[in-house]
N, C-alpha and C positions, 0 to 999 in steps of 0.2 A: 107354852114357853114361859119359864119362870125367871124373870129378871131379878138380879141381885143389885145391891147398892154398887158393887164394883162394875157391873154392866152399865148401869146408869151413868156413873162417872166416866167410863170409857166412851159412851155415846156422846156425852157432852164434849169430851176431848175431840172426838171425830168431827162433831159439828163445828167446833172452833177452827180446826185445821182446814177442813174442806170449805167452810164458809168464808174464811179469810182468803183462801186461795181463789175461790170463785169471785169474790168481790174485787180482788186484784186483777183478775182476767177481764172483767167487764169495766174496768177503769173506775171503780168506786172506792178503792182503797190504795193509798200510796204506800208502796212496799219499802220506801226509804224512811218513812216515819216510824216512830217508836211503837205505835199501836200494832202494826203488822207482826213484827217478830215477837212482841209480847204475847199476843193472842195465840200465835203458832207455838210458842214455847209452853204456854199454859196448857194448850191442847195436847201437846206431846207428853207433858208430865202427867196429865190425867189419864191418857192412854197407857202410859207406863204403869201407873198405879193399878189400873184394871188388869194389866198383864200379870201382876203379882198373884192374882187369884185364878187366872186361867192362862198359864204361861205358853207363849209361842216364841221360840228363839228368833225366828226371822222377823216377826213383828217387833220384838224387843229391840233388835239391832237397828231397824229402820227408825224407830222412835227415839233411840239414843242419838242417832245422827241428826234427826229432825230437831231435837232439843239442843244439841250442840250448835248446829247451824243457826238456830233461832237466837241463841246466846250471842253469837258473833254479830247478828243483826241488831240486837239490843245495844251492844257495846258501840257499834258503828253509829247508830242513831243518837245515842247519848253524846258521843264525841262530836258529831255533826251539830247537834243543838248547842253544845258547849262552845264550839268555835263560833257559831252564829251569834251567840249572846255576847261575845267579847268584842264584836265589831260595832 
């Protein structure tokens, strides 16, 4: 097996997405804090990058949705922290 840089980037993305999900499931990561959607979004972006070099339409669609949902989470976390700092 000959791994390319794109493969390595994709594997790092997978590690971020799966790792953050695992940590949330075992209660070690709060999904309402900024770190969770940030890591998921970065992971999805890295996977999308890897798909440029070995395209799969289904994987691309999943990752675009994953990235979009992560961006919603980032915005919500930022708004929550902003409201909290005003009190």
